[in-house]
PAZAPA-4460 file (N, C-alpha, C; in steps of 0.05 Angstrom, whole numbers, plus 32768, in hexadecimal, padded with zeros to 4 digits):
% residues 295
    n_x    n_y    n_z   ca_x   ca_y   ca_z    c_x    c_y    c_z   seq   type   mol
   78D7   8DF1   8B45   78E1   8DD6   8B42   78CC   8DC2   8B4A     1      M     A
   78C8   8DAD   8B3A   78B3   8D99   8B3E   78BC   8D86   8B54     2      D     A
   78AC   8D86   8B6A   78B2   8D74   8B80   78B1   8D57   8B78     3      I     A
   789E   8D50   8B66   789C   8D34   8B5D   78B6   8D2B   8B50     4      K     A
   78C2   8D3D   8B40   78DB   8D35   8B33   78F2   8D31   8B47     5      R     A
   78F2   8D41   8B5C   7906   8D3D   8B71   7902   8D22   8B7F     6      L     A
   78E9   8D1A   8B84   78E3   8D00   8B90   78ED   8CEA   8B7E     7      K     A
   78E9   8CED   8B64   78F2   8CD8   8B51   7911   8CD7   8B51     8      I     A
   791E   8CEE   8B51   793B   8CEF   8B52   7946   8CE1   8B6A     9      F     A
   793B   8CE7   8B82   7944   8CDA   8B9A   793F   8CBC   8B99    10      V     A
   7929   8CB4   8B8E   7923   8C97   8B8C   7937   8C89   8B7A    11      A     A
   793F   8C95   8B64   7952   8C89   8B52   796D   8C85   8B61    12      V     A
   7975   8C98   8B71   798E   8C96   8B80   798B   8C80   8B95    13      V     A
   7975   8C80   8BA4   7972   8C6D   8BBA   796E   8C51   8BB1    14      D     A
   7961   8C4D   8B9A   795B   8C32   8B90   7971   8C28   8B7D    15      E     A
   7984   8C3A   8B75   799A   8C31   8B65   7996   8C30   8B47    16      G     A
   7980   8C3C   8B3D   797C   8C3C   8B20   7960   8C44   8B19    17      G     A
   795B   8C49   8AFF   7942   8C52   8AF6   792C   8C3C   8AF8    18      F     A
   7933   8C23   8AF1   791F   8C0E   8AF2   7916   8C08   8B0E    19      S     A
   7929   8C07   8B21   7922   8C02   8B3D   7911   8C18   8B48    20      A     A
   7918   8C31   8B41   7909   8C48   8B4A   78EC   8C47   8B3F    21      A     A
   78EA   8C3F   8B26   78CF   8C3D   8B1A   78BE   8C29   8B28    22      A     A
   78CA   8C12   8B30   78BA   8BFE   8B3F   78B2   8C09   8B5B    23      R     A
   78C5   8C17   8B68   78C0   8C23   8B82   78A9   8C37   8B81    24      K     A
   78A8   8C47   8B6C   7895   8C5D   8B69   787C   8C55   8B59    25      L     A
   787B   8C3C   8B51   7864   8C32   8B40   7861   8C43   8B27    26      Y     A
   7877   8C48   8B1A   7878   8C57   8B01   7884   8C47   8AEB    27      M     A
   787F   8C4F   8AD2   788C   8C43   8ABB   78A9   8C4E   8ABA    28      A     A
   78BC   8C3C   8AB3   78D8   8C44   8AB2   78DD   8C5C   8AA0    29      Q     A
   78D0   8C5E   8A88   78D5   8C75   8A77   78CC   8C8F   8A84    30      P     A
   78B7   8C8E   8A95   78AD   8CA6   8AA2   78C2   8CB0   8AB6    31      A     A
   78D0   8C9E   8AC3   78E5   8CA5   8AD6   78FC   8CB2   8AC7    32      V     A
   7904   8CA7   8AB1   791A   8CB2   8AA0   7913   8CCE   8A96    33      S     A
   78FA   8CD1   8A8E   78F1   8CEC   8A84   78F2   8D00   8A9A    34      I     A
   78E9   8CF9   8AB2   78E9   8D0B   8AC9   7906   8D14   8AD0    35      A     A
   7919   8D02   8ACF   7934   8D09   8AD5   7940   8D1B   8ABF    36      I     A
   7939   8D14   8AA6   7943   8D25   8A90   7938   8D42   8A92    37      R     A
   791F   8D44   8A99   7913   8D5F   8A9B   791F   8D6E   8AB3    38      K     A
   7925   8D60   8AC8   7932   8D6C   8ADF   794D   8D77   8AD8    39      L     A
   795D   8D67   8AC9   7977   8D70   8ABF   7975   8D88   8AAD    40      E     A
   7960   8D88   8A9C   795D   8D9E   8A89   7955   8DB7   8A99    41      E     A
   7945   8DB4   8AAD   793D   8DCB   8ABD   7954   8DD7   8ACC    42      E     A
   7966   8DC6   8AD7   797D   8DD0   8AE6   7995   8DD5   8AD5    43      L     A
   7994   8DCC   8ABC   79AA   8DD0   8AA9   79C4   8DC2   8AB2    44      K     A
   79C1   8DAA   8ABE   79D8   8D9A   8AC7   79D2   8D7D   8AC1    45      V     A
   79E8   8D6D   8AC1   79E5   8D50   8AC0   79E6   8D45   8ADD    46      E     A
   79D2   8D35   8AE5   79D1   8D2B   8B00   79DF   8D10   8B03    47      L     A
   79E0   8D01   8AED   79ED   8CE6   8AEE   7A03   8CE4   8ADA    48      F     A
   7A18   8CD7   8AE1   7A2F   8CD3   8ACF   7A29   8CBE   8ABA    49      D     A
   7A25   8CC7   8AA2   7A1D   8CB5   8A8C   7A32   8CA0   8A86    50      A     A
   7A4B   8CA6   8A8D   7A61   8C94   8A86   7A64   8C7D   8A9A    51      S     A
   7A57   8C7F   8AB1   7A5A   8C6A   8AC6   7A48   8C53   8AC0    52      A     A
   7A50   8C3B   8AC8   7A40   8C23   8AC3   7A26   8C24   8AD3    53      R     A
   7A27   8C2C   8AEC   7A10   8C2F   8AFD   7A09   8C4C   8B00    54      R     A
   79F1   8C52   8B09   79E8   8C6D   8B0B   79F8   8C7B   8B21    55      K     A
   7A0B   8C8B   8B19   7A1D   8C99   8B2C   7A18   8CB6   8B29    56      Q     A
   7A15   8CC4   8B40   7A0F   8CE0   8B40   7A27   8CF1   8B38    57      L     A
   7A22   8D06   8B2A   7A36   8D1B   8B25   7A39   8D2C   8B3D    58      T     A
   7A4B   8D3E   8B3D   7A4E   8D51   8B53   7A35   8D61   8B57    59      H     A
   7A29   8D6A   8B41   7A10   8D79   8B43   79F9   8D67   8B4E    60      E     A
   79FA   8D4E   8B46   79E5   8D3B   8B50   79E8   8D37   8B6E    61      G     A
   7A00   8D35   8B78   7A04   8D32   8B95   79F9   8D4A   8BA4    62      E     A
   79FF   8D62   8B99   79F5   8D7B   8BA6   79D6   8D7B   8BA6    63      R     A
   79CA   8D74   8B90   79AD   8D74   8B8E   79A1   8D5F   8BA1    64      L     A
   79AE   8D48   8BA3   79A3   8D33   8BB5   79A1   8D3D   8BD1    65      L     A
   79B6   8D4A   8BDB   79B5   8D54   8BF6   799E   8D67   8BFA    66      H     A
   799B   8D7A   8BE8   7986   8D8F   8BEB   796A   8D83   8BE6    67      H     A
   7969   8D6F   8BD4   794F   8D63   8BCE   7944   8D54   8BE6    68      A     A
   7956   8D45   8BF3   794D   8D36   8C0B   7942   8D49   8C21    69      R     A
   7950   8D5F   8C25   7948   8D72   8C39   792E   8D7F   8C31    70      E     A
   792B   8D86   8C18   7912   8D93   8C0F   78FB   8D80   8C11    71      L     A
   78FE   8D67   8C0A   78E9   8D53   8C0C   78E1   8D4E   8C29    72      L     A
   78F5   8D4F   8C3B   78EE   8D4C   8C58   78DD   8D64   8C61    73      R     A
   78E4   8D7C   8C58   78D5   8D93   8C60   78B9   8D92   8C55    74      Q     A
   78B6   8D89   8C3C   789B   8D86   8C30   788B   8D72   8C40    75      V     A
   7897   8D5C   8C47   7889   8D47   8C57   7880   8D52   8C72    76      S     A
   7892   8D61   8C7F   788B   8D6D   8C99   7873   8D80   8C96    77      R     A
   7875   8D91   8C81   785F   8DA4   8C7D   7845   8D97   8C78    78      L     A
   7845   8D82   8C67   782C   8D73   8C62   7821   8D67   8C7B    79      E     A
   7833   8D5B   8C8C   782A   8D4F   8CA5   781F   8D63   8CB8    80      S     A
   782B   8D7A   8CBA   7822   8D8F   8CCC   7806   8D99   8CC3    81      E     A
   7802   8D9D   8CA9   77E9   8DA6   8C9F   77D3   8D92   8CA5    82      I     A
   77D9   8D78   8C9E   77C5   8D63   8CA4   77C0   8D60   8CC1    83      H     A
   77D5   8D65   8CD1   77D3   8D62   8CEE   77C0   8D76   8CFB    84      G     A
   77BA   8D8C   8CED   77A7   8D9F   8CF8   778B   8D93   8CFB    85      L     A
   7786   8D7F   8CEB   776B   8D72   8CED   776A   8D5E   8D04    86      S     A
   7781   8D59   8D11   7781   8D46   8D27   7786   8D29   8D1E    87      G     A
   7789   8D24   8D04   778E   8D0A   8CF9   77AB   8D08   8CEF    88      T     A
   77B9   8CF3   8CF8   77D5   8CEF   8CEF   77D5   8CE4   8CD3    89      L     A
   77E0   8CF3   8CC0   77E1   8CEA   8CA4   77FD   8CEE   8C9A    90      T     A
   7803   8CE2   8C83   781D   8CE4   8C77   782A   8CC9   8C74    91      G     A
   7845   8CC9   8C71   7853   8CB0   8C6D   7868   8CAB   8C82    92      Q     A
   7868   8C94   8C8E   787C   8C8B   8CA1   7893   8C7F   8C91    93      L     A
   78AC   8C87   8C96   78C3   8C7D   8C87   78D7   8C72   8C9B    94      T     A
   78DE   8C58   8C98   78F2   8C4B   8CA9   7905   8C3B   8C98    95      V     A
   791F   8C3D   8C9E   7933   8C2D   8C90   793E   8C18   8CA4    96      V     A
   793E   8BFF   8C9D   7946   8BEA   8CB0   7951   8BD2   8CA2    97      C     A
   7960   8BC1   8CB0   796B   8BA8   8CA4   7954   8B94   8CA0    98      P     A
   7958   8B82   8C8D   7943   8B70   8C85   7939   8B5E   8C9C    99      S     A
   794B   8B57   8CAE   7943   8B45   8CC4   792D   8B51   8CD5   100      M     A
   7930   8B6B   8CDC   791B   8B78   8CEC   7902   8B7E   8CDB   101      L     A
   7907   8B85   8CC2   78F0   8B8B   8CB0   78DE   8B73   8CAD   102      A     A
   78EB   8B5B   8CAD   78DC   8B43   8CA8   78CF   8B37   8CC1   103      T     A
   78DD   8B37   8CD8   78D4   8B28   8CEF   78CB   8B39   8D07   104      Y     A
   78D1   8B53   8D07   78CB   8B63   8D1F   78B9   8B7B   8D19   105      F     A
   78BF   8B89   8D03   78B1   8BA2   8CFE   7894   8B9F   8CF6   106      L     A
   788B   8B8A   8CE8   786F   8B88   8CE0   785B   8B8C   8CF6   107      P     A
   785F   8B7F   8D0D   784B   8B82   8D23   7849   8B9E   8D2D   108      D     A
   7861   8BAB   8D31   7861   8BC7   8D3B   7854   8BD9   8D26   109      L     A
   785C   8BD6   8D0E   7852   8BE7   8CF8   7834   8BE4   8CF5   110      L     A
   782B   8BCB   8CF7   780E   8BC6   8CF5   77FE   8BD3   8D0B   111      G     A
   7808   8BD2   8D23   77FA   8BDF   8D3A   77F9   8BFD   8D36   112      Q     A
   780F   8C09   8D2E   7810   8C26   8D2B   77FE   8C2F   8D15   113      F     A
   77FE   8C21   8CFE   77EE   8C2A   8CE7   77D1   8C24   8CEB   114      M     A
   77CA   8C10   8CFC   77AE   8C0B   8D03   77A3   8C22   8D13   115      T     A
   77B4   8C2D   8D25   77AC   8C44   8D35   77A9   8C5E   8D24   116      Q     A
   77B8   8C5F   8D0E   77B8   8C76   8CFC   77B3   8C6D   8CDF   117      H     A
   779A   8C67   8CD8   7794   8C5B   8CBE   7798   8C6D   8CA6   118      P     A
   779E   8C87   8CAB   77A3   8C99   8C95   77C1   8C99   8C8C   119      Q     A
   77D1   8C8A   8C9A   77EE   8C89   8C94   77F4   8C76   8C7E   120      L     A
   780A   8C7B   8C70   7818   8C68   8C5F   7834   8C64   8C6A   121      T     A
   7842   8C50   8C60   785D   8C4A   8C6B   786F   8C42   8C54   122      A     A
   7889   8C4A   8C57   789E   8C42   8C44   78B5   8C36   8C54   123      S     A
   78BA   8C1C   8C51   78CF   8C0E   8C60   78E5   8C06   8C4D   124      I     A
   78FD   8C10   8C51   7913   8C0A   8C3F   7927   8BF8   8C4E   125      S     A
   7934   8BE7   8C3F   7947   8BD4   8C4B   7964   8BDC   8C45   126      Q     A
   7975   8BDD   8C5A   7991   8BE2   8C57   799F   8BD5   8C6F   127      Q     A
   79BA   8BD3   8C6D   79CA   8BCA   8C83   79CC   8BDF   8C98   128      G     A
   79D0   8BD7   8CB1   79D0   8BEA   8CC7   79E7   8BFE   8CC6   129      T     A
   79FE   8BF6   8CBB   7A14   8C09   8CBA   7A0D   8C20   8CA7   130      Q     A
   7A01   8C19   8C90   79F8   8C2E   8C7E   79E2   8C3F   8C8A   131      D     A
   79D0   8C33   8C99   79BA   8C42   8CA5   79C5   8C56   8CB9   132      I     A
   79D8   8C4D   8CCA   79E3   8C5F   8CDE   79F2   8C76   8CD0   133      E     A
   7A00   8C71   8CBB   7A0E   8C86   8CAC   79FA   8C9B   8CA2   134      K     A
   79E4   8C91   8C96   79D1   8CA4   8C8B   79C2   8CB4   8CA1   135      K     A
   79BE   8CA7   8CB8   79B2   8CB6   8CCE   79C4   8CCC   8CD8   136      L     A
   79DD   8CC7   8CDA   79F0   8CDB   8CE3   79F4   8CF1   8CCF   137      R     A
   79F0   8CEA   8CB5   79F2   8CFF   8CA1   79D7   8D0E   8C9D   138      Q     A
   79C3   8D06   8CAC   79A8   8D12   8CAB   799B   8D0C   8C90   139      R     A
   79A2   8CF6   8C83   7995   8CEF   8C69   797B   8CE0   8C6D   140      D     A
   7978   8CD3   8C84   795F   8CC5   8C8B   7956   8CCD   8CA7   141      I     A
   793C   8CC8   8CAD   7932   8CD1   8CC7   792F   8CBB   8CDB   142      E     A
   7928   8CA3   8CD3   7925   8C8C   8CE5   7933   8C74   8CD9   143      L     A
   7943   8C66   8CEA   7951   8C4F   8CE0   7958   8C3C   8CF7   144      G     A
   795A   8C22   8CF1   7962   8C0E   8D05   797F   8C09   8D04   145      V     A
   798D   8C0B   8D1A   79AA   8C07   8D1C   79B1   8BF3   8D32   146      I     A
   79CA   8BEB   8D33   79D3   8BD9   8D48   79D9   8BE9   8D61   147      V     A
   79D2   8BDE   8D78   79D4   8BED   8D91   79EF   8BEC   8D9E   148      G     A
   7A03   8BF5   8D91   7A1D   8BF9   8D9E   7A1F   8C16   8DA8   149      E     A
   7A08   8C25   8DA6   7A07   8C41   8DAF   79FA   8C42   8DCA   150      L     A
   79FD   8C59   8DD7   79EE   8C5E   8DF0   79DA   8C74   8DEB   151      T     A
   79C8   8C77   8DFD   79B3   8C8B   8DFA   79BF   8CA7   8DFC   152      E     A
   79D8   8CAA   8E04   79E5   8CC4   8E05   79F4   8CCB   8DEC   153      S     A
   79F1   8CBB   8DD6   79FE   8CC1   8DBD   79F7   8CDD   8DB5   154      D     A
   7A0B   8CEE   8DAF   7A05   8D0A   8DA9   79F6   8D0F   8D8F   155      P     A
   79F6   8CFC   8D7D   79E9   8D00   8D63   79CF   8CF2   8D5F   156      E     A
   79CB   8CDB   8D6D   79B4   8CCA   8D68   79A4   8CC5   8D81   157      L     A
   7989   8CC7   8D7F   7977   8CBF   8D94   796C   8CA3   8D8D   158      E     A
   796C   8C91   8DA1   7966   8C75   8D9A   7951   8C69   8DAD   159      V     A
   7944   8C54   8DA2   7931   8C43   8DB2   793A   8C26   8DAE   160      I     A
   7942   8C18   8DC4   7948   8BFB   8DC1   792F   8BEC   8DB8   161      P     A
   7932   8BDB   8DA4   791C   8BCC   8D9A   791E   8BAE   8DA2   162      L     A
   7934   8BA1   8D9A   7937   8B85   8DA1   7954   8B7F   8DAA   163      V     A
   7956   8B6B   8DBB   7970   8B62   8DC5   7972   8B44   8DBF   164      H     A
   7980   8B3C   8DAA   797F   8B21   8DA0   799A   8B14   8D9E   165      E     A
   799A   8AF9   8DA1   79B3   8AEA   8D9F   79B7   8AE1   8D82   166      R     A
   79D0   8AE1   8D79   79D7   8AD8   8D5E   79D7   8ABA   8D5D   167      L     A
   79C9   8AAF   8D48   79C6   8A92   8D45   79CD   8A89   8D29   168      C     A
   79D1   8A6F   8D26   79D2   8A63   8D0C   79B5   8A5B   8D05   169      L     A
   79AD   8A60   8CEC   7993   8A57   8CE2   7999   8A3F   8CCF   170      A     A
   798E   8A28   8CD7   7994   8A0F   8CC8   797A   8A00   8CC3   171      V     A
   797B   89EE   8CAF   7964   89DD   8CA9   7960   89C9   8CC0   172      S     A
   7947   89BF   8CC1   7940   89AD   8CD7   7951   8993   8CD7   173      E     A
   795A   898B   8CBF   7969   8972   8CBE   7988   8977   8CBD   174      D     A
   7990   898F   8CC1   79AD   8995   8CC2   79B9   898A   8CDC   175      H     A
   79D3   8982   8CDA   79E0   8977   8CF2   79E1   8989   8D0A   176      E     A
   79E0   89A4   8D05   79E0   89B7   8D1B   79C5   89BB   8D28   177      F     A
   79B0   89B2   8D1B   7995   89B8   8D25   798F   89AC   8D40   178      A     A
   799A   8995   8D47   7995   8988   8D61   79A8   8991   8D77   179      K     A
   79BB   89A2   8D71   79CE   89AB   8D85   79C3   89C3   8D95   180      R     A
   79CB   89C4   8DAF   79C2   89DB   8DBF   79D0   89F5   8DB7   181      P     A
   79E8   89F2   8DAC   79F7   8A0A   8DA2   7A0C   8A01   8D8F   182      F     A
   7A18   8A14   8D81   7A2E   8A0E   8D6E   7A44   8A22   8D74   183      V     A
   7A5D   8A17   8D76   7A74   8A29   8D7A   7A7F   8A32   8D5F   184      R     A
   7A8A   8A4A   8D5F   7A95   8A55   8D47   7AAB   8A42   8D3A   185      Y     A
   7ABA   8A34   8D4C   7ACE   8A22   8D42   7AC3   8A0C   8D31   186      E     A
   7AAA   8A05   8D35   7A9D   89EF   8D27   7A93   89F8   8D0B   187      Q     A
   7A97   8A11   8D04   7A8D   8A1B   8CEA   7AA2   8A1A   8CD4   188      L     A
   7AB9   8A0E   8CDA   7ACE   8A0C   8CC5   7AC3   89FB   8CAE   189      H     A
   7AC5   8A06   8C96   7ABD   89F9   8C7D   7A9F   89F3   8C7B   190      E     A
   7A8F   89FF   8C8D   7A72   89FC   8C8B   7A67   8A10   8C76   191      V     A
   7A59   8A07   8C62   7A4E   8A1A   8C4E   7A3A   8A2E   8C5B   192      P     A
   7A3F   8A47   8C55   7A2E   8A5C   8C62   7A23   8A70   8C4D   193      M     A
   7A0B   8A79   8C53   79FE   8A8E   8C43   79FC   8AA6   8C56   194      F     A
   7A08   8ABD   8C4E   7A0B   8AD2   8C61   7A05   8AED   8C54   195      I     A
   79FF   8B01   8C65   79F9   8B1C   8C5B   7A13   8B29   8C50   196      Y     A
   7A0E   8B3C   8C3E   7A24   8B4C   8C34   7A2E   8B5E   8C49   197      E     A
   7A45   8B6B   8C45   7A50   8B7E   8C58   7A3C   8B95   8C5C   198      S     A
   7A3D   8BA0   8C75   7A2B   8BB6   8C7B   7A14   8BAD   8C8D   199      G     A
   7A12   8B93   8C92   79FC   8B88   8CA3   7A07   8B80   8CBE   200      Y     A
   79F7   8B86   8CD3   7A00   8B82   8CEE   7A06   8B65   8CF4   201      F     A
   79F6   8B53   8CE9   79F9   8B36   8CEF   7A14   8B2D   8CE3   202      I     A
   7A1A   8B35   8CCB   7A34   8B2D   8CBF   7A4B   8B37   8CCF   203      R     A
   7A4A   8B50   8CD7   7A60   8B5C   8CE6   7A65   8B4D   8D00   204      K     A
   7A50   8B47   8D0F   7A53   8B39   8D29   7A5E   8B1D   8D24   205      A     A
   7A54   8B0F   8D0F   7A5C   8AF4   8D0A   7A7A   8AF3   8D01   206      F     A
   7A82   8B04   8CEF   7A9D   8B04   8CE5   7AB1   8B0C   8CFC   207      M     A
   7AA8   8B1D   8D0E   7ABA   8B24   8D24   7ABF   8B0C   8D36   208      R     A
   7AAA   8AFC   8D3C   7AAE   8AE4   8D4C   7ABE   8ACF   8D3E   209      E     A
   7ABA   8ACC   8D24   7ACA   8AB9   8D14   7AE7   8AC0   8D15   210      C     A
   7AEE   8ADA   8D13   7B0A   8AE2   8D14   7B16   8ADC   8D2F   211      A     A
   7B07   8AE0   8D44   7B11   8ADA   8D5F   7B16   8ABC   8D63   212      R     A
   7B05   8AAC   8D56   7B08   8A8E   8D58   7B1C   8A83   8D44   213      A     A
   7B26   8A94   8D32   7B39   8A8B   8D1E   7B2B   8A7A   8D08   214      G     A
   7B12   8A7F   8D03   7B02   8A70   8CF0   7AFE   8A81   8CD6   215      V     A
   7B02   8A74   8CC0   7AFD   8A80   8CA6   7AE4   8A73   8C9B   216      Q     A
   7ACC   8A7F   8C9D   7AB4   8A71   8C94   7AB3   8A6E   8C75   217      P     A
   7AA6   8A59   8C6C   7AA3   8A53   8C50   7A8A   8A62   8C45   218      D     A
   7A8E   8A7A   8C3B   7A78   8A8B   8C33   7A70   8A84   8C16   219      L     A
   7A5B   8A74   8C14   7A53   8A6B   8BF9   7A41   8A80   8BEB   220      R     A
   7A33   8A90   8BFB   7A20   8AA3   8BEF   7A1F   8ABC   8C01   221      L     A
   7A22   8AD3   8BF5   7A20   8AED   8C03   7A0A   8AFD   8BF5   222      Q     A
   79F6   8B05   8C05   79E0   8B14   8BFA   79D3   8B24   8C10   223      A     A
   79C3   8B39   8C08   79B4   8B48   8C1C   7996   8B42   8C1B   224      N     A
   798F   8B2C   8C0C   7973   8B25   8C09   796D   8B0F   8C1C   225      F     A
   7960   8B15   8C32   795B   8B02   8C48   794C   8AE9   8C3F   226      L     A
   7936   8AEB   8C30   7928   8AD2   8C28   793A   8ABE   8C19   227      P     A
   794D   8AC8   8C09   795F   8AB7   8BFB   7971   8AA7   8C0E   228      L     A
   797C   8AB5   8C22   798E   8AA8   8C35   797E   8A93   8C45   229      L     A
   7966   8A9A   8C4E   7955   8A88   8C5E   794E   8A6F   8C4D   230      V     A
   7946   8A73   8C34   793E   8A5D   8C23   7955   8A4A   8C1E   231      R     A
   796D   8A55   8C1A   7984   8A44   8C15   798A   8A33   8C2E   232      M     A
   7988   8A3F   8C45   798E   8A30   8C5E   7978   8A1B   8C62   233      A     A
   795F   8A22   8C5D   7949   8A0F   8C61   794C   89F7   8C4F   234      R     A
   7957   89FB   8C37   795B   89E5   8C25   7972   89D3   8C2C   235      N     A
   7982   89DB   8C41   7997   89CA   8C4B   79B2   89CC   8C3C   236      G     A
   79B4   89E0   8C2B   79CE   89E3   8C1C   79E4   89EF   8C2D   237      A     A
   79DD   89FA   8C43   79F0   8A07   8C55   79E1   8A14   8C6C   238      G     A
   79ED   8A27   8C79   79E1   8A34   8C90   79E2   8A52   8C8C   239      V     A
   79D1   8A61   8C9A   79D2   8A7E   8C99   79D1   8A88   8CB6   240      T     A
   79CF   8AA2   8CB9   79CE   8AAE   8CD3   79B3   8ABA   8CD9   241      L     A
   79AC   8ABC   8CF3   7993   8AC7   8CFA   7993   8AD0   8D17   242      G     A
   797C   8ADB   8D20   7978   8AE3   8D3B   7961   8AD2   8D47   243      L     A
   7960   8AD0   8D61   794C   8AC0   8D6E   7930   8AC8   8D66   244      Q     A
   792C   8AE1   8D5F   7911   8AEA   8D58   7906   8ADC   8D3F   245      L     A
   7917   8ACE   8D30   790D   8ABE   8D19   7900   8AA5   8D22   246      M     A
   7905   8A9C   8D3A   78FB   8A82   8D44   78DC   8A82   8D42   247      K     A
   78D2   8A6B   8D38   78B5   8A67   8D35   78A9   8A77   8D1E   248      D     A
   78B9   8A87   8D10   78AE   8A96   8CFA   78B6   8A8A   8CDF   249      Q     A
   78C9   8A78   8CE0   78D3   8A6B   8CC7   78D1   8A4D   8CCA   250      E     A
   78BD   8A41   8CBE   78B9   8A24   8CBF   78D0   8A16   8CB0   251      K     A
   78D9   8A00   8CBC   78EE   89F0   8CB0   790A   89FB   8CB6   252      G     A
   790C   8A0E   8CC8   7926   8A1A   8CCE   792A   8A1A   8CED   253      L     A
   7942   8A13   8CF5   7949   8A12   8D11   795D   8A28   8D18   254      C     A
   795A   8A35   8D2F   796D   8A49   8D38   797E   8A3E   8D4E   255      L     A
   7998   8A3C   8D49   79AB   8A30   8D5C   79BE   8A46   8D66   256      V     A
   79BF   8A4B   8D80   79D0   8A61   8D8B   79EE   8A5B   8D85   257      P     A
   79FD   8A71   8D7F   7A19   8A6F   8D7B   7A28   8A75   8D95   258      L     A
   7A3E   8A68   8D99   7A4F   8A6B   8DB1   7A6C   8A71   8DA9   259      V     A
   7A78   8A86   8DB5   7A6D   8A98   8DCA   7A56   8AA9   8DC0   260      P     A
   7A45   8AB0   8DD3   7A2C   8ABF   8DCC   7A32   8ADB   8DC2   261      A     A
   7A24   8AE2   8DAD   7A25   8AFE   8DA3   7A08   8B08   8DA4   262      S     A
   7A03   8B1C   8DB5   79E8   8B27   8DB8   79E8   8B43   8DAC   263      T     A
   79D5   8B48   8D9B   79D3   8B61   8D8D   79BA   8B71   8D96   264      L     A
   79BD   8B8A   8D9B   79A7   8B9C   8DA1   79A2   8BAD   8D88   265      T     A
   7989   8BAD   8D7F   7981   8BBE   8D68   796F   8BD4   8D72   266      L     A
   7975   8BEC   8D68   7967   8C04   8D71   795B   8C13   8D5A   267      L     A
   7945   8C21   8D5F   793B   8C35   8D4C   7948   8C4F   8D53   268      L     A
   7953   8C5D   8D3F   7962   8C76   8D44   7957   8C8C   8D32   269      A     A
   795A   8CA4   8D3D   7955   8CBC   8D2D   7969   8CD1   8D34   270      K     A
   796F   8CE4   8D22   7982   8CF9   8D29   7979   8D09   8D41   271      P     A
   798C   8D0E   8D53   7986   8D1D   8D6B   7986   8D3B   8D65   272      R     A
   7974   8D49   8D73   7973   8D67   8D70   796D   8D6F   8D53   273      D     A
   795D   8D5F   8D45   7955   8D66   8D2A   7938   8D5F   8D26   274      K     A
   7929   8D71   8D1A   790C   8D6D   8D16   7909   8D59   8CFF   275      S     A
   78F7   8D45   8D04   78F0   8D32   8CEF   78D2   8D34   8CEA   276      I     A
   78C8   8D26   8CD6   78AC   8D29   8CCF   789A   8D21   8CE7   277      S     A
   7882   8D2D   8CE7   786F   8D28   8CFD   7869   8D0A   8CFE   278      I     A
   7865   8CFD   8CE8   785F   8CE0   8CE8   7875   8CD0   8CF3   279      V     A
   788E   8CD4   8CEA   78A5   8CC5   8CF5   78A9   8CCA   8D12   280      N     A
   78A5   8CE3   8D1B   78A8   8CEA   8D37   7892   8CDC   8D48   281      Q     A
   787A   8CDB   8D3D   7864   8CCE   8D4B   7869   8CB0   8D4E   282      A     A
   7875   8CA3   8D3A   787C   8C87   8D3C   7891   8C83   8D51   283      F     A
   78A5   8C94   8D51   78BB   8C92   8D64   78B0   8C95   8D80   284      F     A
   78A0   8CA9   8D85   7894   8CAE   8D9F   7882   8C97   8DA8   285      D     A
   7873   8C8C   8D95   7862   8C76   8D9B   7872   8C5D   8DA4   286      W     A
   7889   8C58   8D97   789A   8C42   8D9F   78A6   8C46   8DBB   287      L     A
   78AD   8C5F   8DC1   78B7   8C65   8DDC   78A2   8C5E   8DF1   288      V     A
   7889   8C65   8DEC   7874   8C5F   8DFF   786F   8C41   8E00   289      D     A
   7870   8C33   8DE9   786A   8C16   8DE8   787F   8C07   8DF8   290      E     A
   7899   8C0D   8DF4   78AE   8BFE   8E02   78B0   8C07   8E1F   291      F     A
   78A8   8C1F   8E26   78A8   8C27   8E42   7893   8C18   8E50   292      R     A
   787B   8C14   8E44   7865   8C06   8E51   786C   8BE8   8E55   293      S     A
   787B   8BDD   8E42   7883   8BC1   8E45   7898   8BBE   8E5B   294      E     A
   78A8   8BD2   8E5F   78BD   8BD1   8E73   78B1   8BD4   8E8F   295      G     A
***
């Protein structure tokens, strides 16, 4: 079985379609379609339900996806181990995280680690923390950022605390909230808001506090594309949500704390008692040392 075809198959599933997978893999879309068709011919099964509007896996496709992920992990570990014999860390670092951390926190850490190991490449995927935690527990991914409602004694996941941040409103500099020291949830009635889709930790925390305050926010736009939410807020059409770590990184935007305070801890997690690739394990161990030295 062709490993490359399996990689393409997994990319089609993860990216939600042939065109998106082609962009991810820097391939032409017809080449992706041909690879999937040849894989189906080789296995003598249909992997995708042709009658569905979106690319939906058949039962056989679901079975193949599970085994393909495991096989690709084993191939990655084998490649890393072989390259590791030379004393140089090589291979690909893979991390799944929410857009907020990918944009404002991860670049510095990733840059430091990859500078120390110039033979590495990296693949950073964006998803909501609820989906990330589910995939970690199912052993579908090796490293992911989740919300820290867990303890270090969690039986399934091993974690490293990364940031501890307060939930804020992100507003334009000329918005009425910009000059206030804080904003209460009760003051958000009928305020136009741009907010993340379900599955994101910021949305979950915000909606929980709104429910407690008896506030029904005016959700004008729901999206998981962070630059869109930030741009809309900066233009003054409404407000969005953010963490304090955004401060000083977005010109024309003010971060105003919400009251009562909601503080979120974000952690890097990996499956406990399960071998992951040498590169991913090296990054995890490096972060443990980095945060221990800061403490």
